[in-house]
PQR file of N, CA, C, O and H, with PARSE charges and radii, in Angstrom:
ATOM      1  N   MET A   1      -7.887  -5.408  -2.214 -0.4000 1.5000
ATOM      2  CA  MET A   1      -9.001  -6.311  -2.439 -0.0000 2.0000
ATOM      3  C   MET A   1      -9.274  -6.414  -3.893  0.5500 1.7000
ATOM      4  O   MET A   1      -9.327  -5.404  -4.595 -0.5500 1.4000
ATOM      5  N   TYR A   2      -9.451  -7.631  -4.372 -0.4000 1.5000
ATOM      6  CA  TYR A   2      -9.729  -7.831  -5.747 -0.0000 2.0000
ATOM      7  C   TYR A   2     -11.150  -8.512  -5.923  0.5500 1.7000
ATOM      8  O   TYR A   2     -11.660  -9.189  -5.030 -0.5500 1.4000
ATOM      9  H   TYR A   2      -9.407  -8.452  -3.802  0.4000 1.0000
ATOM     10  N   ALA A   3     -11.706  -8.289  -7.070 -0.4000 1.5000
ATOM     11  CA  ALA A   3     -13.038  -8.743  -7.321 -0.0000 2.0000
ATOM     12  C   ALA A   3     -13.124  -9.115  -8.876  0.5500 1.7000
ATOM     13  O   ALA A   3     -12.281  -8.720  -9.682 -0.5500 1.4000
ATOM     14  H   ALA A   3     -11.291  -7.739  -7.796  0.4000 1.0000
ATOM     15  N   GLU A   4     -14.151  -9.862  -9.201 -0.4000 1.5000
ATOM     16  CA  GLU A   4     -14.502 -10.136 -10.629 -0.0000 2.0000
ATOM     17  C   GLU A   4     -15.616  -9.267 -11.029  0.5500 1.7000
ATOM     18  O   GLU A   4     -16.523  -8.982 -10.248 -0.5500 1.4000
ATOM     19  H   GLU A   4     -14.835 -10.183  -8.546  0.4000 1.0000
ATOM     20  N   VAL A   5     -15.551  -8.802 -12.353 -0.4000 1.5000
ATOM     21  CA  VAL A   5     -16.605  -8.036 -12.919 -0.0000 2.0000
ATOM     22  C   VAL A   5     -17.658  -9.066 -13.279  0.5500 1.7000
ATOM     23  O   VAL A   5     -17.373  -9.993 -14.037 -0.5500 1.4000
ATOM     24  H   VAL A   5     -14.814  -9.033 -12.988  0.4000 1.0000
ATOM     25  N   LYS A   6     -18.907  -8.923 -12.738 -0.4000 1.5000
ATOM     26  CA  LYS A   6     -20.010  -9.851 -13.057 -0.0000 2.0000
ATOM     27  C   LYS A   6     -20.942  -9.230 -14.052  0.5500 1.7000
ATOM     28  O   LYS A   6     -21.563  -9.956 -14.829 -0.5500 1.4000
ATOM     29  H   LYS A   6     -19.139  -8.170 -12.122  0.4000 1.0000
ATOM     30  N   ASP A   7     -21.077  -7.909 -14.072 -0.4000 1.5000
ATOM     31  CA  ASP A   7     -22.058  -7.287 -15.026 -0.0000 2.0000
ATOM     32  C   ASP A   7     -21.653  -5.881 -15.214  0.5500 1.7000
ATOM     33  O   ASP A   7     -21.141  -5.245 -14.293 -0.5500 1.4000
ATOM     34  H   ASP A   7     -20.573  -7.320 -13.441  0.4000 1.0000
ATOM     35  N   VAL A   8     -21.880  -5.352 -16.450 -0.4000 1.5000
ATOM     36  CA  VAL A   8     -21.616  -3.962 -16.731 -0.0000 2.0000
ATOM     37  C   VAL A   8     -22.838  -3.385 -17.468  0.5500 1.7000
ATOM     38  O   VAL A   8     -23.299  -3.991 -18.436 -0.5500 1.4000
ATOM     39  H   VAL A   8     -22.296  -5.869 -17.198  0.4000 1.0000
ATOM     40  N   GLU A   9     -23.389  -2.200 -17.022 -0.4000 1.5000
ATOM     41  CA  GLU A   9     -24.516  -1.585 -17.685 -0.0000 2.0000
ATOM     42  C   GLU A   9     -24.233  -0.094 -17.931  0.5500 1.7000
ATOM     43  O   GLU A   9     -23.849   0.656 -17.034 -0.5500 1.4000
ATOM     44  H   GLU A   9     -23.015  -1.708 -16.236  0.4000 1.0000
ATOM     45  N   GLN A  10     -24.439   0.278 -19.160 -0.4000 1.5000
ATOM     46  CA  GLN A  10     -24.195   1.676 -19.483 -0.0000 2.0000
ATOM     47  C   GLN A  10     -25.542   2.449 -19.063  0.5500 1.7000
ATOM     48  O   GLN A  10     -26.627   2.221 -19.598 -0.5500 1.4000
ATOM     49  H   GLN A  10     -24.751  -0.331 -19.889  0.4000 1.0000
ATOM     50  N   LEU A  11     -25.339   3.392 -18.036 -0.4000 1.5000
ATOM     51  CA  LEU A  11     -26.507   4.113 -17.560 -0.0000 2.0000
ATOM     52  C   LEU A  11     -26.691   5.428 -18.307  0.5500 1.7000
ATOM     53  O   LEU A  11     -27.818   5.884 -18.499 -0.5500 1.4000
ATOM     54  H   LEU A  11     -24.457   3.577 -17.602  0.4000 1.0000
ATOM     55  N   SER A  12     -25.555   6.054 -18.740 -0.4000 1.5000
ATOM     56  CA  SER A  12     -25.633   7.283 -19.546 -0.0000 2.0000
ATOM     57  C   SER A  12     -24.318   7.309 -20.328  0.5500 1.7000
ATOM     58  O   SER A  12     -23.487   6.410 -20.204 -0.5500 1.4000
ATOM     59  H   SER A  12     -24.640   5.683 -18.584  0.4000 1.0000
ATOM     60  N   PRO A  13     -24.149   8.372 -21.143 -0.5600 1.5000
ATOM     61  CA  PRO A  13     -22.917   8.448 -21.929  0.2800 2.0000
ATOM     62  C   PRO A  13     -21.661   8.501 -21.071  0.5500 1.7000
ATOM     63  O   PRO A  13     -20.580   8.089 -21.492 -0.5500 1.4000
ATOM     64  N   ASN A  14     -21.837   9.038 -19.814 -0.4000 1.5000
ATOM     65  CA  ASN A  14     -20.657   9.224 -18.946 -0.0000 2.0000
ATOM     66  C   ASN A  14     -20.741   8.384 -17.660  0.5500 1.7000
ATOM     67  O   ASN A  14     -19.939   8.593 -16.749 -0.5500 1.4000
ATOM     68  H   ASN A  14     -22.715   9.373 -19.473  0.4000 1.0000
ATOM     69  N   MET A  15     -21.640   7.493 -17.568 -0.4000 1.5000
ATOM     70  CA  MET A  15     -21.754   6.690 -16.322 -0.0000 2.0000
ATOM     71  C   MET A  15     -22.108   5.253 -16.613  0.5500 1.7000
ATOM     72  O   MET A  15     -22.957   4.945 -17.449 -0.5500 1.4000
ATOM     73  H   MET A  15     -22.292   7.324 -18.307  0.4000 1.0000
ATOM     74  N   MET A  16     -21.389   4.340 -15.855 -0.4000 1.5000
ATOM     75  CA  MET A  16     -21.605   2.971 -16.058 -0.0000 2.0000
ATOM     76  C   MET A  16     -21.840   2.324 -14.639  0.5500 1.7000
ATOM     77  O   MET A  16     -21.269   2.766 -13.642 -0.5500 1.4000
ATOM     78  H   MET A  16     -20.699   4.591 -15.176  0.4000 1.0000
ATOM     79  N   ARG A  17     -22.680   1.290 -14.600 -0.4000 1.5000
ATOM     80  CA  ARG A  17     -22.841   0.502 -13.356 -0.0000 2.0000
ATOM     81  C   ARG A  17     -21.979  -0.833 -13.536  0.5500 1.7000
ATOM     82  O   ARG A  17     -22.149  -1.580 -14.500 -0.5500 1.4000
ATOM     83  H   ARG A  17     -23.143   0.930 -15.410  0.4000 1.0000
ATOM     84  N   VAL A  18     -21.121  -1.052 -12.619 -0.4000 1.5000
ATOM     85  CA  VAL A  18     -20.354  -2.248 -12.695 -0.0000 2.0000
ATOM     86  C   VAL A  18     -20.610  -3.088 -11.397  0.5500 1.7000
ATOM     87  O   VAL A  18     -20.435  -2.638 -10.265 -0.5500 1.4000
ATOM     88  H   VAL A  18     -20.982  -0.445 -11.836  0.4000 1.0000
ATOM     89  N   VAL A  19     -21.010  -4.264 -11.660 -0.4000 1.5000
ATOM     90  CA  VAL A  19     -21.372  -5.202 -10.544 -0.0000 2.0000
ATOM     91  C   VAL A  19     -20.182  -6.092 -10.320  0.5500 1.7000
ATOM     92  O   VAL A  19     -19.701  -6.770 -11.229 -0.5500 1.4000
ATOM     93  H   VAL A  19     -21.152  -4.630 -12.580  0.4000 1.0000
ATOM     94  N   LEU A  20     -19.716  -6.075  -9.090 -0.4000 1.5000
ATOM     95  CA  LEU A  20     -18.507  -6.881  -8.727 -0.0000 2.0000
ATOM     96  C   LEU A  20     -18.939  -8.033  -7.857  0.5500 1.7000
ATOM     97  O   LEU A  20     -19.920  -7.949  -7.118 -0.5500 1.4000
ATOM     98  H   LEU A  20     -20.107  -5.524  -8.353  0.4000 1.0000
ATOM     99  N   GLY A  21     -18.130  -9.193  -7.967 -0.4000 1.5000
ATOM    100  CA  GLY A  21     -18.453 -10.308  -7.068 -0.0000 2.0000
ATOM    101  C   GLY A  21     -17.190 -11.177  -7.047  0.5500 1.7000
ATOM    102  O   GLY A  21     -16.091 -10.772  -7.424 -0.5500 1.4000
ATOM    103  H   GLY A  21     -17.333  -9.261  -8.567  0.4000 1.0000
ATOM    104  N   GLY A  22     -17.454 -12.477  -6.545 -0.4000 1.5000
ATOM    105  CA  GLY A  22     -16.374 -13.388  -6.489 -0.0000 2.0000
ATOM    106  C   GLY A  22     -16.008 -13.811  -5.068  0.5500 1.7000
ATOM    107  O   GLY A  22     -16.491 -13.242  -4.089 -0.5500 1.4000
ATOM    108  H   GLY A  22     -18.347 -12.806  -6.238  0.4000 1.0000
ATOM    109  N   ARG A  23     -15.195 -14.764  -4.985 -0.4000 1.5000
ATOM    110  CA  ARG A  23     -14.777 -15.338  -3.598 -0.0000 2.0000
ATOM    111  C   ARG A  23     -13.936 -14.307  -2.830  0.5500 1.7000
ATOM    112  O   ARG A  23     -13.939 -14.318  -1.599 -0.5500 1.4000
ATOM    113  H   ARG A  23     -14.802 -15.226  -5.780  0.4000 1.0000
ATOM    114  N   LYS A  24     -13.229 -13.431  -3.521 -0.4000 1.5000
ATOM    115  CA  LYS A  24     -12.413 -12.603  -2.835 -0.0000 2.0000
ATOM    116  C   LYS A  24     -13.132 -11.463  -2.099  0.5500 1.7000
ATOM    117  O   LYS A  24     -12.540 -10.723  -1.313 -0.5500 1.4000
ATOM    118  H   LYS A  24     -13.227 -13.423  -4.521  0.4000 1.0000
ATOM    119  N   LEU A  25     -14.404 -11.361  -2.384 -0.4000 1.5000
ATOM    120  CA  LEU A  25     -15.270 -10.351  -1.712 -0.0000 2.0000
ATOM    121  C   LEU A  25     -16.062 -11.042  -0.484  0.5500 1.7000
ATOM    122  O   LEU A  25     -16.877 -10.375   0.153 -0.5500 1.4000
ATOM    123  H   LEU A  25     -14.885 -11.962  -3.022  0.4000 1.0000
ATOM    124  N   GLU A  26     -15.829 -12.258  -0.198 -0.4000 1.5000
ATOM    125  CA  GLU A  26     -16.589 -12.968   0.800 -0.0000 2.0000
ATOM    126  C   GLU A  26     -16.446 -12.150   2.193  0.5500 1.7000
ATOM    127  O   GLU A  26     -17.425 -12.089   2.936 -0.5500 1.4000
ATOM    128  H   GLU A  26     -15.167 -12.799  -0.715  0.4000 1.0000
ATOM    129  N   ASN A  27     -15.366 -11.595   2.504 -0.4000 1.5000
ATOM    130  CA  ASN A  27     -15.132 -10.944   3.815 -0.0000 2.0000
ATOM    131  C   ASN A  27     -15.501  -9.469   3.772  0.5500 1.7000
ATOM    132  O   ASN A  27     -15.265  -8.742   4.737 -0.5500 1.4000
ATOM    133  H   ASN A  27     -14.571 -11.645   1.900  0.4000 1.0000
ATOM    134  N   PHE A  28     -16.101  -9.003   2.618 -0.4000 1.5000
ATOM    135  CA  PHE A  28     -16.464  -7.564   2.507 -0.0000 2.0000
ATOM    136  C   PHE A  28     -17.709  -7.307   3.436  0.5500 1.7000
ATOM    137  O   PHE A  28     -18.702  -8.029   3.351 -0.5500 1.4000
ATOM    138  H   PHE A  28     -16.293  -9.594   1.834  0.4000 1.0000
ATOM    139  N   THR A  29     -17.636  -6.331   4.265 -0.4000 1.5000
ATOM    140  CA  THR A  29     -18.733  -5.988   5.109 -0.0000 2.0000
ATOM    141  C   THR A  29     -19.353  -4.692   4.662  0.5500 1.7000
ATOM    142  O   THR A  29     -18.638  -3.727   4.394 -0.5500 1.4000
ATOM    143  H   THR A  29     -16.829  -5.745   4.334  0.4000 1.0000
ATOM    144  N   SER A  30     -20.633  -4.646   4.578 -0.4000 1.5000
ATOM    145  CA  SER A  30     -21.437  -3.499   4.114 -0.0000 2.0000
ATOM    146  C   SER A  30     -21.751  -2.640   5.389  0.5500 1.7000
ATOM    147  O   SER A  30     -21.811  -3.128   6.517 -0.5500 1.4000
ATOM    148  H   SER A  30     -21.214  -5.430   4.796  0.4000 1.0000
ATOM    149  N   THR A  31     -21.947  -1.303   5.099 -0.4000 1.5000
ATOM    150  CA  THR A  31     -22.216  -0.462   6.247 -0.0000 2.0000
ATOM    151  C   THR A  31     -23.784  -0.089   6.146  0.5500 1.7000
ATOM    152  O   THR A  31     -24.499  -0.570   5.267 -0.5500 1.4000
ATOM    153  H   THR A  31     -21.898  -0.906   4.183  0.4000 1.0000
ATOM    154  N   ASP A  32     -24.199   0.708   7.014 -0.4000 1.5000
ATOM    155  CA  ASP A  32     -25.600   1.058   7.106 -0.0000 2.0000
ATOM    156  C   ASP A  32     -25.909   2.234   6.168  0.5500 1.7000
ATOM    157  O   ASP A  32     -27.080   2.576   6.004 -0.5500 1.4000
ATOM    158  H   ASP A  32     -23.618   1.098   7.728  0.4000 1.0000
ATOM    159  N   PHE A  33     -24.952   2.831   5.580 -0.4000 1.5000
ATOM    160  CA  PHE A  33     -25.128   3.934   4.698 -0.0000 2.0000
ATOM    161  C   PHE A  33     -25.927   3.589   3.394  0.5500 1.7000
ATOM    162  O   PHE A  33     -25.806   2.470   2.896 -0.5500 1.4000
ATOM    163  H   PHE A  33     -24.000   2.552   5.713  0.4000 1.0000
ATOM    164  N   THR A  34     -26.693   4.483   2.868 -0.4000 1.5000
ATOM    165  CA  THR A  34     -27.428   4.195   1.667 -0.0000 2.0000
ATOM    166  C   THR A  34     -26.560   3.940   0.447  0.5500 1.7000
ATOM    167  O   THR A  34     -26.816   2.992  -0.296 -0.5500 1.4000
ATOM    168  H   THR A  34     -26.791   5.393   3.273  0.4000 1.0000
ATOM    169  N   ASP A  35     -25.586   4.723   0.230 -0.4000 1.5000
ATOM    170  CA  ASP A  35     -24.611   4.555  -0.899 -0.0000 2.0000
ATOM    171  C   ASP A  35     -23.299   4.181  -0.463  0.5500 1.7000
ATOM    172  O   ASP A  35     -22.929   4.585   0.639 -0.5500 1.4000
ATOM    173  H   ASP A  35     -25.378   5.492   0.834  0.4000 1.0000
ATOM    174  N   GLN A  36     -22.540   3.472  -1.159 -0.4000 1.5000
ATOM    175  CA  GLN A  36     -21.154   3.176  -0.886 -0.0000 2.0000
ATOM    176  C   GLN A  36     -20.333   3.463  -2.179  0.5500 1.7000
ATOM    177  O   GLN A  36     -20.707   3.157  -3.311 -0.5500 1.4000
ATOM    178  H   GLN A  36     -22.841   3.144  -2.055  0.4000 1.0000
ATOM    179  N   TYR A  37     -19.203   4.068  -1.876 -0.4000 1.5000
ATOM    180  CA  TYR A  37     -18.266   4.408  -2.998 -0.0000 2.0000
ATOM    181  C   TYR A  37     -16.919   3.715  -2.789  0.5500 1.7000
ATOM    182  O   TYR A  37     -16.433   3.544  -1.671 -0.5500 1.4000
ATOM    183  H   TYR A  37     -18.899   4.317  -0.957  0.4000 1.0000
ATOM    184  N   ILE A  38     -16.365   3.342  -3.892 -0.4000 1.5000
ATOM    185  CA  ILE A  38     -14.998   2.750  -3.873 -0.0000 2.0000
ATOM    186  C   ILE A  38     -14.229   3.318  -4.979  0.5500 1.7000
ATOM    187  O   ILE A  38     -14.800   3.806  -5.954 -0.5500 1.4000
ATOM    188  H   ILE A  38     -16.759   3.482  -4.801  0.4000 1.0000
ATOM    189  N   ASN A  39     -12.951   3.276  -4.869 -0.4000 1.5000
ATOM    190  CA  ASN A  39     -12.040   3.506  -6.075 -0.0000 2.0000
ATOM    191  C   ASN A  39     -11.761   2.246  -6.728  0.5500 1.7000
ATOM    192  O   ASN A  39     -11.412   1.274  -6.058 -0.5500 1.4000
ATOM    193  H   ASN A  39     -12.486   2.880  -4.077  0.4000 1.0000
ATOM    194  N   ALA A  40     -11.893   2.183  -8.035 -0.4000 1.5000
ATOM    195  CA  ALA A  40     -11.709   0.954  -8.782 -0.0000 2.0000
ATOM    196  C   ALA A  40     -10.788   1.204  -9.965  0.5500 1.7000
ATOM    197  O   ALA A  40     -10.916   2.206 -10.669 -0.5500 1.4000
ATOM    198  H   ALA A  40     -12.176   2.972  -8.579  0.4000 1.0000
ATOM    199  N   TYR A  41      -9.918   0.339 -10.158 -0.4000 1.5000
ATOM    200  CA  TYR A  41      -8.865   0.420 -11.253 -0.0000 2.0000
ATOM    201  C   TYR A  41      -9.041  -0.733 -12.117  0.5500 1.7000
ATOM    202  O   TYR A  41      -8.850  -1.853 -11.643 -0.5500 1.4000
ATOM    203  H   TYR A  41      -9.814  -0.474  -9.586  0.4000 1.0000
ATOM    204  N   PHE A  42      -9.416  -0.576 -13.444 -0.4000 1.5000
ATOM    205  CA  PHE A  42      -9.632  -1.668 -14.335 -0.0000 2.0000
ATOM    206  C   PHE A  42      -8.498  -1.847 -15.303  0.5500 1.7000
ATOM    207  O   PHE A  42      -8.328  -1.009 -16.188 -0.5500 1.4000
ATOM    208  H   PHE A  42      -9.571   0.334 -13.829  0.4000 1.0000
ATOM    209  N   ILE A  43      -7.723  -2.879 -15.187 -0.4000 1.5000
ATOM    210  CA  ILE A  43      -6.617  -3.106 -16.047 -0.0000 2.0000
ATOM    211  C   ILE A  43      -7.102  -3.806 -17.371  0.5500 1.7000
ATOM    212  O   ILE A  43      -7.671  -4.898 -17.348 -0.5500 1.4000
ATOM    213  H   ILE A  43      -7.861  -3.560 -14.468  0.4000 1.0000
ATOM    214  N   PRO A  44      -6.853  -3.137 -18.474 -0.5600 1.5000
ATOM    215  CA  PRO A  44      -7.291  -3.696 -19.738  0.2800 2.0000
ATOM    216  C   PRO A  44      -6.626  -5.093 -19.999  0.5500 1.7000
ATOM    217  O   PRO A  44      -5.496  -5.378 -19.604 -0.5500 1.4000
ATOM    218  N   SER A  45      -7.411  -5.899 -20.678 -0.4000 1.5000
ATOM    219  CA  SER A  45      -6.762  -7.193 -21.083 -0.0000 2.0000
ATOM    220  C   SER A  45      -5.596  -6.958 -22.027  0.5500 1.7000
ATOM    221  O   SER A  45      -5.685  -6.170 -22.968 -0.5500 1.4000
ATOM    222  H   SER A  45      -8.329  -5.668 -21.000  0.4000 1.0000
ATOM    223  N   GLY A  46      -4.513  -7.650 -21.759 -0.4000 1.5000
ATOM    224  CA  GLY A  46      -3.325  -7.522 -22.521 -0.0000 2.0000
ATOM    225  C   GLY A  46      -2.406  -6.364 -22.217  0.5500 1.7000
ATOM    226  O   GLY A  46      -1.402  -6.134 -22.893 -0.5500 1.4000
ATOM    227  H   GLY A  46      -4.440  -8.290 -20.994  0.4000 1.0000
ATOM    228  N   ALA A  47      -2.799  -5.606 -21.127 -0.4000 1.5000
ATOM    229  CA  ALA A  47      -1.944  -4.441 -20.747 -0.0000 2.0000
ATOM    230  C   ALA A  47      -0.514  -4.906 -20.400  0.5500 1.7000
ATOM    231  O   ALA A  47      -0.269  -5.976 -19.842 -0.5500 1.4000
ATOM    232  H   ALA A  47      -3.613  -5.792 -20.578  0.4000 1.0000
ATOM    233  N   PRO A  48       0.419  -3.986 -20.788 -0.5600 1.5000
ATOM    234  CA  PRO A  48       1.899  -4.370 -20.541  0.2800 2.0000
ATOM    235  C   PRO A  48       2.260  -4.192 -19.007  0.5500 1.7000
ATOM    236  O   PRO A  48       3.425  -4.334 -18.636 -0.5500 1.4000
ATOM    237  N   TYR A  49       1.272  -3.888 -18.151 -0.4000 1.5000
ATOM    238  CA  TYR A  49       1.589  -3.616 -16.775 -0.0000 2.0000
ATOM    239  C   TYR A  49       0.652  -4.474 -15.916  0.5500 1.7000
ATOM    240  O   TYR A  49      -0.319  -5.036 -16.422 -0.5500 1.4000
ATOM    241  H   TYR A  49       0.325  -3.773 -18.452  0.4000 1.0000
ATOM    242  N   SER A  50       0.955  -4.569 -14.594 -0.4000 1.5000
ATOM    243  CA  SER A  50      -0.002  -5.271 -13.732 -0.0000 2.0000
ATOM    244  C   SER A  50       0.154  -4.721 -12.372  0.5500 1.7000
ATOM    245  O   SER A  50       1.033  -3.886 -12.159 -0.5500 1.4000
ATOM    246  H   SER A  50       1.743  -4.112 -14.184  0.4000 1.0000
ATOM    247  N   VAL A  51      -0.641  -5.132 -11.428 -0.4000 1.5000
ATOM    248  CA  VAL A  51      -0.535  -4.603 -10.007 -0.0000 2.0000
ATOM    249  C   VAL A  51       0.647  -5.246  -9.350  0.5500 1.7000
ATOM    250  O   VAL A  51       0.991  -6.376  -9.696 -0.5500 1.4000
ATOM    251  H   VAL A  51      -1.355  -5.811 -11.601  0.4000 1.0000
ATOM    252  N   PRO A  52       1.264  -4.603  -8.448 -0.5600 1.5000
ATOM    253  CA  PRO A  52       0.844  -3.248  -8.026  0.2800 2.0000
ATOM    254  C   PRO A  52       1.524  -2.132  -8.950  0.5500 1.7000
ATOM    255  O   PRO A  52       2.634  -2.259  -9.466 -0.5500 1.4000
ATOM    256  N   PHE A  53       0.741  -1.092  -9.070 -0.4000 1.5000
ATOM    257  CA  PHE A  53       1.272   0.027  -9.881 -0.0000 2.0000
ATOM    258  C   PHE A  53       1.039   1.302  -9.126  0.5500 1.7000
ATOM    259  O   PHE A  53       0.136   1.402  -8.295 -0.5500 1.4000
ATOM    260  H   PHE A  53      -0.161  -0.989  -8.651  0.4000 1.0000
ATOM    261  N   ASP A  54       1.883   2.293  -9.432 -0.4000 1.5000
ATOM    262  CA  ASP A  54       1.912   3.524  -8.657 -0.0000 2.0000
ATOM    263  C   ASP A  54       1.011   4.543  -9.391  0.5500 1.7000
ATOM    264  O   ASP A  54       1.119   4.759 -10.598 -0.5500 1.4000
ATOM    265  H   ASP A  54       2.616   2.211 -10.107  0.4000 1.0000
ATOM    266  N   LEU A  55       0.133   5.142  -8.603 -0.4000 1.5000
ATOM    267  CA  LEU A  55      -0.786   6.136  -9.200 -0.0000 2.0000
ATOM    268  C   LEU A  55      -0.383   7.545  -8.929  0.5500 1.7000
ATOM    269  O   LEU A  55      -1.060   8.476  -9.367 -0.5500 1.4000
ATOM    270  H   LEU A  55       0.045   4.966  -7.623  0.4000 1.0000
TER
END
């Protein structure tokens, strides 16, 4: 699943809040849990690689 970065906020020296959005998240369904966690990979602009990549 892909998303657009809509906002970034520095919460502490080691933590950032990243707000994701965009049309590709239209089918995303939320659960009833208070917090939700995802694994996110941010490819730097101009990187010599692209998805898919092996982690």
